[in-house]
N, C-alpha and C positions, 0 to 999 in steps of 0.2 A: 116491303122491306122486312128482311128476315131479323130475327131477334137473338140477342146474345145476353145470358144472364151470368155475370162473373161471381165466383165464390172465392174469396181470398182468406186464406190461412196464415198462421203465424204472426210475424211482427209488422211494425208500421212500414218498414222498409219494402216488404212485399206489397203493401198497399199502394205505395207509390208506384211501383213496377206495374200493377194493374191498370193504375189511373193513367200511365202513359199509353198503355196498349190501348185501353178504352177511347182515348182521344184520338188515336189513328182510324179506329173503327166508326167513331161518330160521324154520323152523316151518310155511311154505308149501311149500317145496322142499327136497329133499335135497340138501345141499351136498357135491359130491364134491371131495376134495383136488386141487390142481393137478397134483401128481407121481402121481396114481393113473390108469392107464390102464384104460378099460372098454371093452366091445364096444359100448355104446351110452349115450349120454347125452342128455337132452332137449334142453339148451341149453349151447352154448358162450358164455361171457361174456368178451369179450376187452377188457382194458383198455390202451391202446395209448401209446407214447411218440412225441412228435413234435419232440424237441430239436434232434438234429444228424441228418447224412445216414445214418450206421450205424445209429442207433436207428430211424429211419423204415424203412429198408430191412428191420430185424429184424421191425418191427410188420407190415409188408405181407406178408413172408414167412410169419409166424405166422398172419395171417388167411387166406392162401391155403392153408395147411395144414389149417386148420379147416374151409375151405369143401370141401376134398378129403374130409375125414371125412364130411361131410354128404351129398357126392355118393355116397359108399361106403355109405351108410347107418348110419353109426356115430354121428351126431349129428341131432338133429331140427331144429335151428335155430341160427343163429349171430347173436349180438348184438355189436356193436363200439361202444365209447365211448372217451373219453380224449383225450390231447392231439393225436393225429395225427388222430383223427375230427373235432375241434373245429376244428384249422386248416385242414383240406381238406374242409369239411362238404359243398362242391359238387363237388368232383372225385371223392372217394372212391366215392360210390354209382355213378358212372359207370365208374370203373375196375374195382371189383369188385361187380357186380350181384347176384352169388350171395348176398351177405349179406342176412339177413333184415331187420335194422334197424340204423340208425347213429345214435348219440347223441353229445352233447358232452362237455366236461369239467367243465362249471360248475353245471349242474343235473341232479340225478339223479331228479327227480320223473318225467320221461318214461320212464326205465328201468323203474322200479318199476311204473309204469302199463301197460306192455307186459307185465309179468309178472302183471298183476292185483292188484297190492299197493298199498295207499295209503302215503303218507309221501314224505319229501324225501331220505331216505337220509342224514341227519346225526344220527341217533339213536346207537344202541349200536355195538358193535364185535363182530366175528366174526373172532378172530385166525387169522391164516394163518401166523404165526410160531409157534415153540415158546411154550408158555403162560407162561414165566417172563420174557419180554420182550416189549415192544411199542413201536412207534413213536407219538409224540405230536404231530399237527401242531397247531401254534399260530397259524398265519395262512394265508392263501391269496392267491396273486397277488404282484404286485412293482411296486414305483414306479421301479426302477432302469431305465436305458435302456441296458444295455451293448450294444456295437457287434455283438456275435456272438450275442445271446440273443433268441429268439422267445418266451420264456415270458410276458412282460407282453402280447404280442398274443394268445396262447392263454388264458391264466389271468385276466387282467384286472389292476386295481390291487391294491395291497396291503391286505387287511382281516384285522385281528387278531381271533382268536377270543376273546370275553369271558373274563376270567380264572376267573370262577366257573364257566363251561362246561368249561374245560379241568381244572380241580381235580375238578369232578365226574366227567368221564370218567376222570381218572387214577386216583380213588378205586374207581371201578368196576373198573377193570383191576387195581388192587392186590386188591381183593376177590376178583377171580378168579384171582389166584396170581401176577400180574405183580410182578417184584422190580426190574427195569430198565426205565427208560423212556428212549427216545431221542428227544429234542426236535428236531423238524424244522420247517422252513418254507422258502420260497424264499430268505428272509433271516431267520434267527432273531434277529439283533441289533435288527431293525427293530420287534420286537414291541412294541406298545403306543403307538406314536406317534400313530395314528389315534385310539384310544380314550382314552388317559390323557394324552396331549401330552407324553409323555417315554417313553424306552426303558425298558421294564419287566421286561426278561428276568431281570435278577437277582432282583427281587422275587418273579417267578413261580417261580425255581428254589427260593428259600427256602421258598415256601408247597408246592412239591411234595415238598420233603424233609420236611415234616411229616405227610405222609400214612403211615399205618401200613402196613407192608409193602414200602414202597419202600426199596431198599438202594442202587441205582445210578440216578444221572441223568446222560445223556451229551448233550452238544451237537453238533449237526450243522449245517452250511450257515451259516456265519457270514461277514459281510461286513466287509471291514477298514476301511472308511470310517467314521469316528465311532465306533469300537468302544467300546461301554460298559465302562469299567474296573471297574465294581463286579461286572461278572460274573466277573472275575479274583479278585476278593475271596471270591466264593462259591467258587470252584473251590480257592483257597488254604486257606479256612477252613472250608468245610462238607464233612464226611466222606463225605457222600453224593453229592456233585458229582465225578463222574470228573476226574482230571486229565489231560483229552483234550480237544483243540480241533480240530474239523473247519473250516478257514477258507480256502476256495478264493482264491488270490491271483492266478492266472491269467498274471502275468508280472511282471518287475522293471525292465525298461527304461522310462524316462520316455516315450520316442518311442511305445512299443507301448501302455503303460497310458494315456496319452493319446488314442491312436485307439480303444482299446477303450473309453473314457468311464468309467472305474473311479473317478475322483474322488480318486485317491491317486497319489502318485509313489513312486519307488524309495526315497527317504529316509525317507518316512513309513513304508513297508512294513518296512523293515530296523528302524527305531526300534520299531515295534509288536512285532516278532517278540523283540526284545531285552527288551522290557518284560513280555512273557508269560513269558519264561523266567525272569526276574528275580523277577516276582511270584508265579509258581507254579513253585518248584523241581520239577524232574523232570517237568514237563508233557510229554505227547507230542503233538506237532502233525502233523495230516495237511492236505494242501493239494492244490490241483488246478492245474496249469498248463496253457497253450494254446501249442502250436509251430505257425508258419506263419501267423500272423495277418498281414493286409496292413500292410507296412511293418517287418516283421521281417527284417532282412538278417543277415549274418554276425556283424556286431558286436553287434547286440541279442540274438542267440541265445547268442553267446559270454558276454555279460554275465548271461543267464539261467544258463548253466551255472555261472559264478562264484558266483552267488547261491546255488544249490543246494549247491555245496560248502561255503560260508560258513554257511548256515543250518542244514544237516544235519536236514532234516526225517526225522523217523522213518517217517512214511508219506507217500507221494506217488504222485498219479496223473497221467495226462496225456491230452490229446485233440489231435488234429489239426484245425487250423482247417477248419471247414465253412461255406461261404457259404449263409446262409439267407435266402430271399426274405422281404422285409417287414422286415428288420433294418437298423439304421443302417449297419452295415458293408456290406451288399450294395448299398445305395443310394449311398454315398459314397466306397467304395473298390473297386479292383481286385484281385481274388483273385490276387495276383502272385508267391506262392510256388508253384513247381511241386510236384505231388503226391509226386514221386520225393523232392524235397528235405525235404517235410513229414515223409515217413516217415523218412528218414535222421536228421532231427533228433530225431524222437520216439525212435528206437532209440538214439540216442546218449544222450539225457537219462535213459532208463529204465535204460540200462546203468550210468550214473553212481549213479543212485539205489539199484540193487541193491546197489552196494558199501556205500553209506552205511546201508542197511536191514540188511545182513548184519552190519555192526559194531556197530549197535545191539543186534540180537538177542544178539550173542555177549557184549555186555557184560552181559548179564542173567544169564549162566550161573553158577550157584552161589547166586543170590538165592532167596528165600522169597516167594512172591506169592499172594495171595488170588484164586481164580478161581471163576467159575461153571460148571458142567458144562451143556453145551448138548446133547449127544446121547452115545450109546454106539453105536459102529460097530465090528465085527470085533475085539472085545476092548480096543478102545481108547475111553477117556473123551476127548471133544472138548471143550476148555475155552477160556475167554477170561479175561483179567484186565481191570482198569479201563483197560488201555492198548490193547485191541483191540475194535473194533466189528464187530458180526456181518455177514457178507456182504460186507464190503470189506477187511478187514484178515485177518492170518494167525491162527493157532489154536495152543493148547498142548495137546499130544497126550500123554496119561498112560495108560499100560497099566494096565488094571484087575486087581487081586489081590484076591480074597476077605479074605485076612489083613490087608491094609493098611486095610481098611475094617470091620473086625470082623464080617464075614459080611454085611453090607448089600449087596444086589444092585445091580448097575450101573444098572439103569433107575430104582431109587429114588434114585439119585444125581442124575439128571437134573433141572436147576433148583436144585440145592443149591451153596452155597459150601464149597469146600474149599480147603486150603493146599498149594501144591505148591513143590517146589524145582526150578529149571530145571536142566537137566543137558546139553543141547545145543540148538544153534540153527542154522538156515540163514538164508537172507534173507527167507523168508516165515514159516515155522512154527517153533516151539519144541517140545522134548520136556522133560517133566517127571516127577518121583516124588512121590507123595502123602507129605506130612509128617504130618499129623493131621487128623481131619474134625472141623469146628466144627459 
């Protein structure tokens, strides 16, 4: 049996695509974990990201590294697909001719055909996450036309996955041991508009929570415009829906938001954040902001800093604006903020957020939280509560002791829920001690 080693770059939506393809290849090929180094694999399968400049550079560098492995005789063939490949379908084969085959991001049938396997890659899942959590993609594409974003050009228009298909996939994941679902899409709050003529995310959350074995449901990638408030009702009243919301806001200045084509203004954004905190007490908010967008002067950036001080997001990430060809921003605005200014603003913003995150984490010291154990490394149980999402947030670290768990081995605890008292915190991770095992 020949071997395939996948390499997935970019967001969790890409990870789901890779897992669908691997599910079709399973049984026909040996799947080599991405983290496993081997002297030789027959195929390297690279899923690329083409969202912003840094992501494109990472994708190209990874492809070149795979080509080098092929030249050294450590790989038989290199196949590339995903967003970068879709976006630059004409340029990439000329830029890196050593790649054996290039594929897009929308149709997986040609990939499987190249492997000699029938199917469209939309069936089951071969998880590349720990078996107790999985990402659940509920739609593809996007109808938004934000100034900085090339995703609609790459992925096409918004298409919701029928609810019955999502529920069947979730039930299958739960039967395989998944306890936490992380709901993702380009815009999760848009779900259902094309199929059911209303925003159906809240109804989907309710049905997902009724699946045996699912304990946590987490929401990522929500859009602020016309945010469906019944989702907050689910978060407040459904114990399986984590009090955690990932909602990229991008900016607060009316000037910048207008240029970004976000369909909201600063007043709307502030009111939405207040409503979230009022309707869901204790909710943890993660957001993403962009610095250096055309039109962002010192006054607009100062307003952004003031907003971050006011909103006190528990989690926050940021990007430096990257002009992307084919986007509204590239066609209508001059990239007028120098790169050194973008970097300085990014550094100032993240320094501010570091202090806010530290305050939040320290406020949790002494509390008892329910956590899921993700891993066991060097005597430490690596855990998360409902307030931490995998891969993007910090962790709760608990030193393992056989006495604390009645002799249950540490690897048996991976994927289980335990209660932990927080004993210390920094701006990213927390430390805890077990209270009792559930």
